[in-house]
C-alpha atoms as a printed R data frame, in Angstrom:
    type eleno elety resid chain resno       x       y       z
1   ATOM     1    CA   MET     A     1  -1.939  34.586 -10.008
2   ATOM     2    CA   VAL     A     2  -4.994  36.576  -8.931
3   ATOM     3    CA   LEU     A     3  -7.311  34.021 -10.557
4   ATOM     4    CA   LEU     A     4  -5.411  31.264  -8.784
5   ATOM     5    CA   LYS     A     5  -5.915  33.065  -5.456
6   ATOM     6    CA   LYS     A     6  -9.639  33.491  -6.084
7   ATOM     7    CA   ILE     A     7 -10.014  29.800  -6.867
8   ATOM     8    CA   HIS     A     8  -7.950  28.990  -3.781
9   ATOM     9    CA   LYS     A     9 -10.255  31.120  -1.631
10  ATOM    10    CA   TRP     A    10 -13.470  29.502  -2.880
11  ATOM    11    CA   ALA     A    11 -11.953  26.046  -2.710
12  ATOM    12    CA   SER     A    12 -11.080  26.692   0.930
13  ATOM    13    CA   VAL     A    13 -14.713  27.681   1.583
14  ATOM    14    CA   ILE     A    14 -15.944  24.367   0.130
15  ATOM    15    CA   ILE     A    15 -13.370  22.367   2.081
16  ATOM    16    CA   GLY     A    16 -14.176  24.276   5.257
17  ATOM    17    CA   LEU     A    17 -17.915  23.661   4.987
18  ATOM    18    CA   GLN     A    18 -17.397  19.939   4.467
19  ATOM    19    CA   PHE     A    19 -15.021  19.772   7.442
20  ATOM    20    CA   LEU     A    20 -17.729  21.449   9.527
21  ATOM    21    CA   LEU     A    21 -20.248  18.827   8.355
22  ATOM    22    CA   TRP     A    22 -17.781  16.071   9.258
23  ATOM    23    CA   LEU     A    23 -17.374  17.568  12.715
24  ATOM    24    CA   LEU     A    24 -21.131  17.804  13.339
25  ATOM    25    CA   SER     A    25 -21.918  14.361  11.926
26  ATOM    26    CA   GLY     A    26 -19.004  12.798  13.815
27  ATOM    27    CA   LEU     A    27 -20.326  14.317  17.034
28  ATOM    28    CA   TYR     A    28 -23.770  12.859  16.277
29  ATOM    29    CA   PHE     A    29 -22.290   9.395  15.661
30  ATOM    30    CA   ASN     A    30 -20.701   9.477  19.113
31  ATOM    31    CA   LEU     A    31 -23.930  10.508  20.820
32  ATOM    32    CA   MET     A    32 -26.513   8.483  18.901
33  ATOM    33    CA   ASP     A    33 -28.146   5.232  20.025
34  ATOM    34    CA   HIS     A    34 -26.754   2.678  17.566
35  ATOM    35    CA   LYS     A    35 -29.707   0.316  17.987
36  ATOM    36    CA   GLU     A    36 -32.164   3.067  17.108
37  ATOM    37    CA   ALA     A    37 -29.972   4.324  14.260
38  ATOM    38    CA   LYS     A    38 -30.214   0.889  12.607
39  ATOM    39    CA   GLY     A    39 -34.016   0.881  12.795
40  ATOM    40    CA   HIS     A    40 -34.102  -1.912  15.387
41  ATOM    41    CA   THR     A    41 -36.390  -0.177  17.892
42  ATOM    42    CA   TYR     A    42 -39.421  -2.358  17.100
43  ATOM    43    CA   GLN     A    43 -37.743  -5.184  15.184
44  ATOM    44    CA   ASN     A    44 -38.221  -8.759  16.385
45  ATOM    45    CA   HIS     A    45 -34.820 -10.431  16.774
46  ATOM    46    CA   SER     A    46 -35.962 -13.576  18.566
47  ATOM    47    CA   ASN     A    47 -34.755 -16.836  17.021
48  ATOM    48    CA   LEU     A    48 -37.344 -19.588  17.392
49  ATOM    49    CA   LYS     A    49 -36.340 -23.215  16.972
50  ATOM    50    CA   ILE     A    50 -38.067 -24.574  13.887
51  ATOM    51    CA   LYS     A    51 -39.051 -28.220  13.882
52  ATOM    52    CA   VAL     A    52 -38.745 -29.669  10.394
53  ATOM    53    CA   ASN     A    53 -40.238 -33.024   9.434
54  ATOM    54    CA   ASN     A    54 -37.519 -34.313   7.170
55  ATOM    55    CA   GLU     A    55 -39.676 -37.206   5.964
56  ATOM    56    CA   GLN     A    56 -42.214 -34.787   4.505
57  ATOM    57    CA   LEU     A    57 -39.639 -32.690   2.664
58  ATOM    58    CA   VAL     A    58 -39.814 -32.870  -1.126
59  ATOM    59    CA   ASP     A    59 -36.606 -34.192  -2.647
60  ATOM    60    CA   PHE     A    60 -34.569 -31.137  -3.575
61  ATOM    61    CA   LYS     A    61 -33.499 -32.847  -6.825
62  ATOM    62    CA   GLU     A    62 -37.092 -32.799  -7.995
63  ATOM    63    CA   VAL     A    63 -37.309 -29.119  -7.123
64  ATOM    64    CA   LEU     A    64 -34.128 -28.352  -9.048
65  ATOM    65    CA   GLU     A    65 -35.411 -30.214 -12.113
66  ATOM    66    CA   LYS     A    66 -38.762 -28.452 -11.948
67  ATOM    67    CA   PHE     A    67 -37.337 -24.945 -11.609
68  ATOM    68    CA   ASN     A    68 -34.268 -25.318 -13.778
69  ATOM    69    CA   PRO     A    69 -31.920 -23.547 -14.318
70  ATOM    70    CA   SER     A    70 -30.805 -22.572 -10.829
71  ATOM    71    CA   VAL     A    71 -27.382 -21.669  -9.525
72  ATOM    72    CA   LEU     A    72 -28.138 -22.142  -5.841
73  ATOM    73    CA   LEU     A    73 -30.666 -23.895  -3.596
74  ATOM    74    CA   GLU     A    74 -31.035 -23.037   0.081
75  ATOM    75    CA   ILE     A    75 -33.431 -24.006   2.843
76  ATOM    76    CA   THR     A    76 -35.032 -21.006   4.504
77  ATOM    77    CA   HIS     A    77 -37.788 -20.511   7.053
78  ATOM    78    CA   LEU     A    78 -40.706 -18.113   6.898
79  ATOM    79    CA   LEU     A    79 -43.354 -17.986   9.614
80  ATOM    80    CA   GLU     A    80 -41.849 -21.108  11.203
81  ATOM    81    CA   LYS     A    81 -42.225 -23.138   8.019
82  ATOM    82    CA   PRO     A    82 -39.456 -24.525   5.754
83  ATOM    83    CA   TYR     A    83 -39.032 -23.420   2.129
84  ATOM    84    CA   TYR     A    84 -36.592 -24.039  -0.674
85  ATOM    85    CA   LEU     A    85 -35.122 -20.803  -1.998
86  ATOM    86    CA   LEU     A    86 -33.785 -21.214  -5.526
87  ATOM    87    CA   THR     A    87 -31.518 -18.519  -6.942
88  ATOM    88    CA   HIS     A    88 -31.583 -18.174 -10.736
89  ATOM    89    CA   LYS     A    89 -29.445 -15.065 -10.940
90  ATOM    90    CA   LYS     A    90 -27.074 -14.387  -8.061
91  ATOM    91    CA   GLY     A    91 -25.566 -10.989  -7.330
92  ATOM    92    CA   LEU     A    92 -22.281 -10.562  -5.520
93  ATOM    93    CA   TYR     A    93 -24.159  -9.468  -2.403
94  ATOM    94    CA   ARG     A    94 -27.667 -10.025  -1.152
95  ATOM    95    CA   SER     A    95 -28.499  -6.364  -1.781
96  ATOM    96    CA   PHE     A    96 -27.519  -6.701  -5.453
97  ATOM    97    CA   GLU     A    97 -30.026  -7.799  -8.078
98  ATOM    98    CA   ASN     A    98 -31.054 -11.426  -7.498
99  ATOM    99    CA   HIS     A    99 -33.771 -13.564  -9.105
100 ATOM   100    CA   TYR     A   100 -35.450 -16.064  -6.779
101 ATOM   101    CA   THR     A   101 -38.116 -18.738  -6.725
102 ATOM   102    CA   LEU     A   102 -39.607 -19.642  -3.352
103 ATOM   103    CA   VAL     A   103 -40.878 -23.243  -3.076
104 ATOM   104    CA   ASP     A   104 -42.868 -24.884  -0.281
105 ATOM   105    CA   ALA     A   105 -40.505 -27.558   1.059
106 ATOM   106    CA   TYR     A   106 -43.443 -29.885   1.916
107 ATOM   107    CA   THR     A   107 -45.476 -29.595  -1.308
108 ATOM   108    CA   GLY     A   108 -42.915 -28.572  -3.908
109 ATOM   109    CA   GLU     A   109 -45.197 -25.772  -5.129
110 ATOM   110    CA   GLU     A   110 -44.025 -22.251  -5.874
111 ATOM   111    CA   VAL     A   111 -44.975 -19.632  -3.293
112 ATOM   112    CA   ILE     A   112 -45.623 -16.030  -4.300
113 ATOM   113    CA   ILE     A   113 -44.957 -13.300  -1.763
114 ATOM   114    CA   ASP     A   114 -48.149 -11.359  -2.370
115 ATOM   115    CA   ARG     A   115 -49.665  -8.514  -0.380
116 ATOM   116    CA   ALA     A   116 -51.307 -10.762   2.212
117 ATOM   117    CA   TYR     A   117 -48.222 -12.896   2.799
118 ATOM   118    CA   ALA     A   118 -45.978  -9.814   3.018
119 ATOM   119    CA   GLU     A   119 -48.332  -8.418   5.664
120 ATOM   120    CA   LYS     A   120 -47.989 -11.591   7.765
121 ATOM   121    CA   LEU     A   121 -44.200 -11.510   7.470
122 ATOM   122    CA   ALA     A   122 -44.068  -7.853   8.474
123 ATOM   123    CA   LYS     A   123 -46.272  -8.448  11.519
124 ATOM   124    CA   TYR     A   124 -44.041 -11.336  12.594
125 ATOM   125    CA   SER     A   125 -40.973  -9.062  12.326
126 ATOM   126    CA   TYR     A   126 -42.619  -6.202  14.213
127 ATOM   127    CA   ILE     A   127 -42.988  -5.962  18.019
128 ATOM   128    CA   GLY     A   128 -44.158  -2.358  18.339
129 ATOM   129    CA   PRO     A   129 -47.555  -0.950  19.375
130 ATOM   130    CA   GLY     A   130 -48.645   0.307  15.960
131 ATOM   131    CA   LYS     A   131 -51.042  -1.115  13.391
132 ATOM   132    CA   ILE     A   132 -50.533  -1.399   9.641
133 ATOM   133    CA   SER     A   133 -51.464   1.845   7.911
134 ATOM   134    CA   ALA     A   134 -50.276   1.218   4.335
135 ATOM   135    CA   ILE     A   135 -48.828  -1.511   2.116
136 ATOM   136    CA   LYS     A   136 -47.219  -1.017  -1.268
137 ATOM   137    CA   LEU     A   137 -44.798  -2.811  -3.584
138 ATOM   138    CA   SER     A   138 -41.711  -0.605  -3.891
139 ATOM   139    CA   GLN     A   139 -39.170  -0.740  -6.661
140 ATOM   140    CA   PRO     A   140 -35.511   0.087  -5.966
141 ATOM   141    CA   PRO     A   141 -34.085   2.304  -4.706
142 ATOM   142    CA   LEU     A   142 -35.889   1.740  -1.414
143 ATOM   143    CA   ASP     A   143 -36.288   4.528   1.139
144 ATOM   144    CA   GLY     A   144 -33.706   3.906   3.807
145 ATOM   145    CA   PHE     A   145 -31.994   1.114   1.830
146 ATOM   146    CA   PRO     A   146 -30.566   2.809  -1.292
147 ATOM   147    CA   LYS     A   147 -28.108  -0.020  -2.020
148 ATOM   148    CA   TYR     A   148 -30.888  -2.598  -2.266
149 ATOM   149    CA   LYS     A   149 -31.669  -3.528  -5.888
150 ATOM   150    CA   ASN     A   150 -34.627  -5.899  -5.481
151 ATOM   151    CA   ALA     A   151 -38.351  -5.108  -5.417
152 ATOM   152    CA   SER     A   152 -39.776  -5.239  -1.897
153 ATOM   153    CA   TRP     A   153 -43.041  -4.794  -0.077
154 ATOM   154    CA   GLN     A   154 -43.158  -1.713   2.142
155 ATOM   155    CA   ILE     A   155 -45.465  -2.134   5.129
156 ATOM   156    CA   ASP     A   156 -45.988   1.039   7.187
157 ATOM   157    CA   PHE     A   157 -47.025   0.976  10.851
158 ATOM   158    CA   SER     A   158 -48.775   3.809  12.691
159 ATOM   159    CA   ASP     A   159 -46.520   4.029  15.739
160 ATOM   160    CA   ASP     A   160 -44.697   6.926  17.410
161 ATOM   161    CA   ILE     A   161 -41.624   6.632  15.149
162 ATOM   162    CA   ASN     A   162 -43.373   5.803  11.831
163 ATOM   163    CA   THR     A   163 -41.860   2.357  11.341
164 ATOM   164    CA   SER     A   164 -41.706   0.843   7.860
165 ATOM   165    CA   VAL     A   165 -40.899  -2.850   7.352
166 ATOM   166    CA   TYR     A   166 -39.459  -3.964   4.024
167 ATOM   167    CA   VAL     A   167 -40.055  -7.532   2.820
168 ATOM   168    CA   GLU     A   168 -38.235  -8.739  -0.274
169 ATOM   169    CA   ALA     A   169 -40.818  -9.719  -2.889
170 ATOM   170    CA   GLY     A   170 -38.792 -12.582  -4.325
171 ATOM   171    CA   SER     A   171 -37.545 -14.383  -1.219
172 ATOM   172    CA   GLY     A   172 -39.779 -13.126   1.587
173 ATOM   173    CA   GLN     A   173 -36.712 -12.172   3.615
174 ATOM   174    CA   ILE     A   174 -36.856  -9.062   5.782
175 ATOM   175    CA   VAL     A   175 -34.751  -6.344   4.150
176 ATOM   176    CA   GLY     A   176 -34.894  -4.256   7.304
177 ATOM   177    CA   HIS     A   177 -36.838  -1.740   9.358
178 ATOM   178    CA   SER     A   178 -36.776   1.997   8.826
179 ATOM   179    CA   ASP     A   179 -38.135   4.596  11.224
180 ATOM   180    CA   ASP     A   180 -37.619   8.208  12.250
181 ATOM   181    CA   HIS     A   181 -34.479   7.329  14.207
182 ATOM   182    CA   LYS     A   182 -32.910   5.588  11.231
183 ATOM   183    CA   ARG     A   183 -34.002   8.324   8.827
184 ATOM   184    CA   LEU     A   184 -32.271  10.936  10.991
185 ATOM   185    CA   ALA     A   185 -29.136   8.794  11.151
186 ATOM   186    CA   ASP     A   186 -29.264   8.362   7.367
187 ATOM   187    CA   ILE     A   187 -29.202  12.144   6.952
188 ATOM   188    CA   PHE     A   188 -26.026  12.387   9.018
189 ATOM   189    CA   PHE     A   189 -24.480   9.448   7.142
190 ATOM   190    CA   MET     A   190 -25.322  11.228   3.884
191 ATOM   191    CA   LEU     A   191 -23.585  14.400   5.098
192 ATOM   192    CA   HIS     A   192 -20.590  12.526   6.512
193 ATOM   193    CA   PHE     A   193 -19.946  10.431   3.407
194 ATOM   194    CA   MET     A   194 -21.077  13.164   0.964
195 ATOM   195    CA   ASP     A   195 -23.643  10.715  -0.390
196 ATOM   196    CA   TYR     A   196 -25.884  13.466  -1.741
197 ATOM   197    CA   ALA     A   197 -27.212  11.253  -4.547
198 ATOM   198    CA   SER     A   198 -28.358   8.603  -1.988
199 ATOM   199    CA   GLU     A   199 -26.243   5.830  -3.487
200 ATOM   200    CA   GLY     A   200 -25.595   4.237  -0.115
201 ATOM   201    CA   SER     A   201 -21.827   4.384  -0.651
202 ATOM   202    CA   PHE     A   202 -18.882   6.679   0.057
203 ATOM   203    CA   ASN     A   203 -17.341   5.723  -3.308
204 ATOM   204    CA   ASN     A   204 -19.142   8.444  -5.247
205 ATOM   205    CA   ILE     A   205 -18.436  11.333  -7.586
206 ATOM   206    CA   GLN     A   206 -18.767  13.865  -4.764
207 ATOM   207    CA   ILE     A   207 -15.882  12.296  -2.827
208 ATOM   208    CA   ILE     A   208 -13.769  12.178  -5.993
209 ATOM   209    CA   LEU     A   209 -14.426  15.859  -6.756
210 ATOM   210    CA   PHE     A   210 -13.719  16.754  -3.131
211 ATOM   211    CA   ALA     A   211 -10.362  14.980  -3.383
212 ATOM   212    CA   PHE     A   212  -9.463  16.962  -6.512
213 ATOM   213    CA   ILE     A   213 -10.530  20.232  -4.856
214 ATOM   214    CA   THR     A   214  -8.390  19.409  -1.813
215 ATOM   215    CA   LEU     A   215  -5.443  18.624  -4.090
216 ATOM   216    CA   TRP     A   216  -5.997  21.914  -5.922
217 ATOM   217    CA   LEU     A   217  -6.150  23.771  -2.605
218 ATOM   218    CA   SER     A   218  -2.841  22.232  -1.530
219 ATOM   219    CA   LEU     A   219  -1.080  23.007  -4.810
220 ATOM   220    CA   THR     A   220  -2.337  26.589  -5.060
221 ATOM   221    CA   GLY     A   221  -1.450  27.146  -1.415
222 ATOM   222    CA   LEU     A   222   2.086  25.909  -2.108
223 ATOM   223    CA   ILE     A   223   2.420  28.180  -5.155
224 ATOM   224    CA   TRP     A   224   1.077  31.118  -3.170
225 ATOM   225    CA   THR     A   225   3.493  30.404  -0.320
226 ATOM   226    CA   ILE     A   226   6.435  30.297  -2.720
227 ATOM   227    CA   GLU     A   227   5.395  33.623  -4.233
228 ATOM   228    CA   LEU     A   228   5.121  35.238  -0.788
229 ATOM   229    CA   GLY     A   229   8.572  33.929   0.063
230 ATOM   230    CA   ILE     A   230  10.045  35.313  -3.149
231 ATOM   231    CA   ASN     A   231   8.470  38.692  -2.343
232 ATOM   232    CA   GLY     A   232  10.121  38.641   1.083
233 ATOM   233    CA   GLN     A   233   6.938  38.458   3.122
234 ATOM   234    CA   PHE     A   234   8.188  35.695   5.405
235 ATOM   235    CA   LYS     A   235  10.376  36.727   8.267
236 ATOM   236    CA   VAL     A   236  11.780  34.653  11.110
237 ATOM   237    CA   LYS     A   237  10.161  36.092  14.238
238 ATOM   238    CA   PHE     A   238  13.419  35.938  16.160
239 ATOM   239    CA   PHE     A   239  14.949  38.435  13.729
240 ATOM   240    CA   THR     A   240  11.854  40.616  13.503
241 ATOM   241    CA   LYS     A   241  12.252  44.331  14.058
242 ATOM   242    CA   ASN     A   242  10.093  47.401  13.785
243 ATOM   243    CA   GLN     A   243  10.654  49.902  11.050
244 ATOM   244    CA   GLY     A   244   9.880  53.583  11.592
245 ATOM   245    CA   VAL     A   245   7.698  54.689   8.693
246 ATOM   246    CA   LYS     A   246   6.507  58.221   7.991
247 ATOM   247    CA   LEU     A   247   2.793  58.487   7.181
248 ATOM   248    CA   SER     A   248   1.005  61.068   5.057
249 ATOM   249    CA   ASP     A   249  -2.573  61.461   3.859
250 ATOM   250    CA   LYS     A   250  -3.487  61.814   0.179
251 ATOM   251    CA   HIS     A   251  -2.998  65.603   0.471
252 ATOM   252    CA   GLN     A   252   0.576  65.005   1.675
253 ATOM   253    CA   LYS     A   253  -0.270  66.178   5.199
254 ATOM   254    CA   ASN     A   254   2.265  64.785   7.635
255 ATOM   255    CA   LEU     A   255   0.611  62.291   9.996
256 ATOM   256    CA   GLY     A   256   3.690  61.376  11.972
257 ATOM   257    CA   ILE     A   257   5.919  58.317  12.218
258 ATOM   258    CA   LYS     A   258   4.756  54.859  13.255
259 ATOM   259    CA   LEU     A   259   6.722  51.706  14.029
260 ATOM   260    CA   LEU     A   260   5.562  48.899  11.757
261 ATOM   261    CA   PRO     A   261   6.750  45.264  12.184
262 ATOM   262    CA   ASN     A   262   8.627  43.946   9.166
263 ATOM   263    CA   ASP     A   263   7.225  40.428   9.614
264 ATOM   264    CA   LYS     A   264   3.715  41.565   8.680
265 ATOM   265    CA   SER     A   265   2.192  43.212   5.650
266 ATOM   266    CA   LEU     A   266   1.696  46.964   5.672
267 ATOM   267    CA   LEU     A   267  -2.041  46.307   5.778
268 ATOM   268    CA   ASP     A   268  -1.773  44.311   9.023
269 ATOM   269    CA   GLY     A   269   0.875  46.582  10.494
270 ATOM   270    CA   LEU     A   270  -1.305  49.664  10.050
271 ATOM   271    CA   ILE     A   271  -4.259  47.877  11.676
272 ATOM   272    CA   GLU     A   272  -2.180  47.555  14.866
273 ATOM   273    CA   HIS     A   273  -2.246  51.355  14.989
274 ATOM   274    CA   GLN     A   274  -6.032  51.547  14.382
275 ATOM   275    CA   ILE     A   275  -5.540  52.442  10.728
276 ATOM   276    CA   THR     A   276  -7.785  50.309   8.552
277 ATOM   277    CA   LEU     A   277  -7.419  50.391   4.785
278 ATOM   278    CA   PRO     A   278 -10.198  49.187   2.465
279 ATOM   279    CA   SER     A   279 -10.040  45.424   1.919
280 ATOM   280    CA   THR     A   280 -12.722  42.839   1.203
281 ATOM   281    CA   CYS     A   281 -10.388  39.878   0.694
282 ATOM   282    CA   GLY     A   282  -8.697  40.002   4.096
283 ATOM   283    CA   GLY     A   283  -5.269  40.623   2.622
284 ATOM   284    CA   SER     A   284  -5.210  37.819   0.065
285 ATOM   285    CA   GLY     A   285  -4.607  40.237  -2.810
286 ATOM   286    CA   THR     A   286  -7.777  39.466  -4.739
287 ATOM   287    CA   CYS     A   287  -9.745  42.690  -4.220
288 ATOM   288    CA   GLY     A   288  -7.030  45.265  -5.008
289 ATOM   289    CA   ARG     A   289  -8.505  47.926  -2.716
290 ATOM   290    CA   CYS     A   290  -5.723  48.546  -0.155
291 ATOM   291    CA   LYS     A   291  -3.809  50.905  -2.440
292 ATOM   292    CA   VAL     A   292  -1.063  53.122  -0.951
293 ATOM   293    CA   MET     A   293   1.951  55.022  -2.298
294 ATOM   294    CA   ILE     A   294   5.306  53.988  -0.830
295 ATOM   295    CA   THR     A   295   8.820  55.385  -0.870
296 ATOM   296    CA   PRO     A   296  11.257  54.166  -1.953
297 ATOM   297    CA   ILE     A   297   9.519  52.485  -4.880
298 ATOM   298    CA   LEU     A   298   9.684  48.722  -4.406
299 ATOM   299    CA   LYS     A   299   9.448  46.041  -7.039
300 ATOM   300    CA   ALA     A   300   5.823  45.402  -8.000
301 ATOM   301    CA   THR     A   301   4.426  41.946  -7.340
302 ATOM   302    CA   SER     A   302   2.302  40.046  -9.854
303 ATOM   303    CA   THR     A   303  -0.737  41.014  -7.784
304 ATOM   304    CA   ASP     A   304   0.216  44.700  -7.963
305 ATOM   305    CA   GLN     A   305   0.505  44.420 -11.726
306 ATOM   306    CA   VAL     A   306  -2.997  42.985 -12.021
307 ATOM   307    CA   HIS     A   307  -4.787  45.656  -9.946
308 ATOM   308    CA   LEU     A   308  -2.683  48.746 -10.700
309 ATOM   309    CA   THR     A   309  -2.066  50.595 -13.953
310 ATOM   310    CA   ILE     A   310   1.412  51.004 -15.394
311 ATOM   311    CA   ASP     A   311   1.394  54.708 -14.490
312 ATOM   312    CA   GLU     A   312   0.398  53.928 -10.900
313 ATOM   313    CA   ILE     A   313   3.161  51.364 -10.570
314 ATOM   314    CA   GLN     A   314   5.723  53.825 -11.928
315 ATOM   315    CA   GLN     A   315   4.522  56.473  -9.440
316 ATOM   316    CA   GLY     A   316   5.013  54.088  -6.528
317 ATOM   317    CA   TYR     A   317   1.472  52.869  -5.889
318 ATOM   318    CA   ARG     A   318   1.382  49.414  -4.326
319 ATOM   319    CA   LEU     A   319  -1.097  47.152  -2.516
320 ATOM   320    CA   ALA     A   320  -0.473  47.290   1.236
321 ATOM   321    CA   CYS     A   321  -1.244  43.585   1.613
322 ATOM   322    CA   GLN     A   322   1.600  42.668  -0.726
323 ATOM   323    CA   HIS     A   323   4.487  44.438   0.989
324 ATOM   324    CA   ALA     A   324   6.076  44.642   4.446
325 ATOM   325    CA   SER     A   325   7.710  47.618   6.158
326 ATOM   326    CA   HIS     A   326  11.345  46.673   5.525
327 ATOM   327    CA   ASP     A   327  13.009  49.172   3.166
328 ATOM   328    CA   VAL     A   328   9.887  51.403   3.341
329 ATOM   329    CA   THR     A   329  10.433  54.915   4.725
330 ATOM   330    CA   HIS     A   330   7.254  56.744   3.659
331 ATOM   331    CA   ILE     A   331   3.645  55.696   3.063
332 ATOM   332    CA   THR     A   332   0.968  57.909   1.561
333 ATOM   333    CA   LEU     A   333  -2.481  56.731   2.624
334 ATOM   334    CA   ILE     A   334  -4.871  57.042  -0.319
335 ATOM   335    CA   ASP     A   335  -7.990  55.872   1.477
336 ATOM   336    CA   VAL     A   336  -8.732  54.983   5.114
337 ATOM   337    CA   ILE     A   337 -11.901  53.375   6.497
338 ATOM   338    CA   ASP     A   338 -11.466  53.886  10.253
339 ATOM   339    CA   THR     A   339 -10.270  57.070  11.920
340 ATOM   340    CA   TYR     A   340  -6.796  56.733  13.329
341 ATOM   341    CA   THR     A   341  -6.507  58.209  16.770
342 ATOM   342    CA   ASN     A   342  -2.893  57.552  17.733
343 ATOM   343    CA   LEU     A   343  -1.233  59.621  15.054
344 ATOM   344    CA   LYS     A   344   0.576  62.776  15.977
């Protein structure tokens, strides 16, 4: 039972810390600017009307035959120009792994999204004051877009919030913008969803382990509660009364009589009279330090049996945190931390 209590205590620490992180991150979500948190500060969202000369378009059947096999053909627009986007391997979502071929809709020739073209696309998507400071081809996972599984060009701009524009290398589509605002929001999302492995999802091993720890905390708390009830440590406050208990020090010097409530443990009852016994577990029964001798000798709990020897139990030694004042007439204090001033 003592091991169970120790595990319960540490599990409660883990649960408590995560609840604190949820509270802080939830507060941030209510205060944050949602546009900035999405990286949209300097992103161009204007939709220009594209004029397409349908007579000049290459027949899509020819394109399909030339770049066979394909599972999907779409018309897309990059830099105000039409393209055929052929999908050879289609993931369930756009962020999943996809294999594309980009074809000029007027010439029927394949278009490669190289460094220069990615730079033009990034500039078109960017409306901030900065200039390009770095360009690199990034493989997944992408910074700021951990769920994205396709290689993309990362174009960094030297502005006040360090904007990075991501252009998908296969299709030329803008994956998104990332900046200091979004990076800060991503940290809070990581803490809130326990996404410590940066998977971009709340369906992760950390959440599963947290659920098991919470279940364990609930079960051990129930078992502990049942044990306390069996030991008579729960009293209905309406029927609570104070029990006069004689106190003595370890030399059997009479320290007077004190009224102790029978709805609290001896450890807590003595504290009300400025008598503090040694305890590092706060009364949970895991440290075994609040040892006293009581009369009459009460039945030892499982916690008593773990921390006390057989001889001590037979002599009447018990842990003050495990017993209340009912049926107790005399307590011998073995060790006291604070001086007790109200004893006569």
